C-alpha positions as CSV (number, residue, x, y, z in Angstrom):
1,M,-216.3,55.0,52.7
2,P,-216.2,58.4,54.4
3,R,-216.2,61.5,52.3
4,P,-213.0,63.6,52.1
5,P,-212.9,66.9,53.9
6,I,-214.1,70.0,52.0
7,A,-212.3,73.3,52.2
8,I,-214.5,76.0,53.6
9,T,-216.0,78.6,51.2
10,T,-215.9,82.3,51.8
11,R,-219.6,82.4,52.4
12,T,-219.5,79.6,55.0
13,W,-216.5,81.1,56.7
14,M,-218.0,84.6,56.9
15,N,-221.3,83.4,58.3
16,A,-219.9,80.9,60.8
17,H,-219.8,81.7,64.5
18,V,-218.4,79.6,67.3
19,R,-219.6,79.3,70.9
20,V,-216.8,79.9,73.4
21,L,-217.0,78.3,76.9
22,N,-214.9,79.4,79.8
23,A,-212.6,76.8,81.5
24,T,-215.5,76.0,83.8
25,Y,-217.8,75.1,80.9
26,E,-219.8,78.3,81.4
27,D,-221.0,80.2,78.3
28,F,-218.5,82.9,77.6
29,D,-219.1,84.4,74.2
30,L,-220.1,83.8,70.6
31,V,-217.2,84.7,68.2
32,P,-216.6,84.7,64.5
33,A,-215.0,81.5,63.2
34,A,-211.8,83.3,62.3
35,R,-211.3,84.4,66.0
36,A,-212.0,80.8,67.2
37,I,-209.4,79.4,64.8
38,V,-206.8,82.0,66.1
39,L,-207.6,80.8,69.7
40,L,-207.1,77.2,68.6
41,V,-203.8,77.8,66.7
42,E,-202.4,79.8,69.6
43,D,-203.2,77.0,72.0
44,L,-205.6,79.1,74.0
45,A,-208.6,76.8,73.5
46,L,-209.6,73.3,72.7
47,T,-212.3,72.1,70.3
48,L,-215.2,70.4,72.1
49,V,-217.7,70.1,69.3
50,E,-217.0,70.3,65.5
51,H,-219.4,71.6,62.9
52,S,-218.7,68.7,60.7
53,P,-215.5,66.7,60.0
54,R,-216.0,67.6,56.4
55,F,-215.5,71.4,56.9
56,V,-211.9,72.1,57.3
57,V,-210.0,75.4,57.5
58,R,-206.8,75.0,55.6
59,S,-203.5,77.0,55.5
60,Q,-200.2,76.0,53.9
61,H,-199.1,74.0,56.9
62,V,-202.2,73.1,58.9
63,A,-205.8,71.9,58.5
64,I,-208.3,72.5,61.3
65,P,-211.8,71.2,61.4
66,L,-214.3,74.1,61.8
67,P,-215.4,74.1,65.5
68,R,-218.9,74.6,66.7
69,T,-217.9,74.9,70.4
70,I,-214.5,75.6,71.9
71,Q,-213.3,75.8,75.6
72,L,-210.7,78.2,76.9
73,F,-207.8,76.6,78.7
74,E,-207.6,79.3,81.3
75,Y,-210.5,80.7,83.3
76,V,-211.4,84.3,82.3
77,H,-213.1,86.2,85.1
78,T,-216.2,88.1,84.0
79,P,-218.3,90.3,86.2
80,P,-221.6,88.5,87.1
81,R,-224.4,89.3,84.8
82,P,-227.2,91.2,86.4
83,T,-230.2,89.0,87.3
84,I,-233.2,90.0,85.2
85,D,-236.4,90.4,87.1
86,D,-239.7,91.6,85.9
87,D,-239.1,95.1,87.3
88,T,-236.0,95.6,85.2
89,R,-236.3,98.2,82.5
90,A,-236.4,96.4,79.1
91,S,-234.6,97.8,76.1
92,F,-236.1,98.4,72.7
93,A,-233.6,96.0,71.1
94,G,-234.0,93.4,73.9
95,V,-237.8,93.3,73.4
96,L,-237.5,92.9,69.6
97,A,-235.0,90.1,70.1
98,R,-237.1,88.4,72.7
99,D,-240.1,88.4,70.4
100,H,-238.0,87.4,67.4
101,Y,-239.1,90.5,65.5
102,R,-242.7,89.2,65.4
103,C,-245.8,91.4,66.0
104,A,-247.5,90.3,69.2
105,Y,-250.9,91.3,67.8
106,C,-251.0,90.0,64.3
107,G,-247.9,87.7,64.2
108,A,-246.3,89.4,61.2
109,A,-242.6,89.0,60.8
110,G,-240.4,92.1,60.7
111,A,-241.8,94.1,63.6
112,T,-239.9,97.3,64.0
113,T,-241.6,99.1,66.9
114,V,-242.3,98.3,70.6
115,D,-245.7,98.7,72.1
116,H,-246.7,99.2,75.7
117,V,-249.4,96.6,76.5
118,Y,-250.8,98.9,79.2
119,P,-250.2,102.4,77.7
120,R,-247.7,104.8,79.2
121,S,-250.4,107.5,79.2
122,R,-252.2,105.4,81.8
123,G,-249.2,104.7,83.9
124,G,-247.7,101.7,82.1
125,N,-244.0,101.1,82.7
126,N,-241.1,99.9,80.6
127,S,-240.9,96.4,82.2
128,W,-240.5,93.2,80.2
129,S,-244.1,92.2,81.0
130,N,-245.5,95.4,79.6
131,L,-243.6,95.7,76.3
132,V,-244.0,93.6,73.1
133,A,-242.7,93.8,69.6
134,C,-245.3,95.3,67.3
135,C,-245.6,96.2,63.6
136,L,-246.3,99.8,62.8
137,T,-249.9,99.1,61.5
138,C,-250.9,97.4,64.8
139,N,-249.1,99.9,66.9
140,N,-251.1,102.8,65.2
141,A,-254.4,100.8,65.4
142,K,-254.0,100.1,69.1
143,S,-252.9,103.6,69.9
144,D,-253.3,104.4,73.7
145,Q,-255.7,101.6,74.5
146,T,-255.3,98.3,76.2
147,P,-255.5,95.1,74.0
148,E,-259.1,94.5,75.3
149,E,-260.3,98.0,74.5
150,S,-258.8,97.9,71.0
151,G,-260.1,94.4,70.3
152,M,-256.5,93.2,69.6
153,P,-255.6,90.4,71.9
154,L,-252.0,89.4,72.4
155,L,-250.8,86.2,70.7
156,W,-248.5,85.4,73.7
157,V,-247.9,86.7,77.2
158,P,-244.8,88.9,77.4
159,R,-242.3,87.5,79.8
160,T,-238.8,88.3,81.1
161,P,-236.2,86.5,78.9
162,R,-234.2,83.8,80.6
163,T,-231.6,83.4,77.9
164,D,-228.5,82.7,80.0
165,R,-230.1,79.6,81.7
166,K,-231.5,78.2,78.5
167,R,-228.2,78.8,76.6
168,Q,-226.3,77.0,79.4
169,H,-228.7,74.0,79.2
170,T,-228.3,73.8,75.5
171,I,-224.5,73.7,75.9
172,W,-224.7,71.0,78.4
173,R,-227.0,68.9,76.1
174,E,-224.6,69.4,73.2
175,L,-221.6,68.3,75.3
176,T,-223.4,65.2,76.8
177,P,-225.4,63.7,74.0
178,H,-225.4,60.2,75.5
179,L,-226.9,61.0,79.0
């Protein structure tokens, strides 16, 4: 016998985010669950994937299963995202996010600084392939040396992030589980 639906707790509600797809099934945005429910109630979107049929957002007159992915009914034009290539200047926040806040030299979680693999003092640039997340201890120890000179090899090779393509493939896999 299936279990009855559970009303969503405040903690679940506040932490839940919903993937929004454009009418063409392209990744559009990640919004808080409250915004997604508004889009559904106002008939601007359709639920494609539910979190679980047990999690239901309730009001006095309606009960809506908490969605994981919704699709907008109308196409919303967005300017094309710039193609990221290796020569693109990387941002501090982008490098930390790409490396999941892990130090590229010791692997410690919670890296708060960014290090130039090939030092700026020697002509190193701000490209994705020359920047890595780094803890303060390793950043100070490496100083203005290359990883080889400092005896601190990189745990991984820094690469340009390809998040849009990977995210779109994840969405397609989620929407077509039987293929």
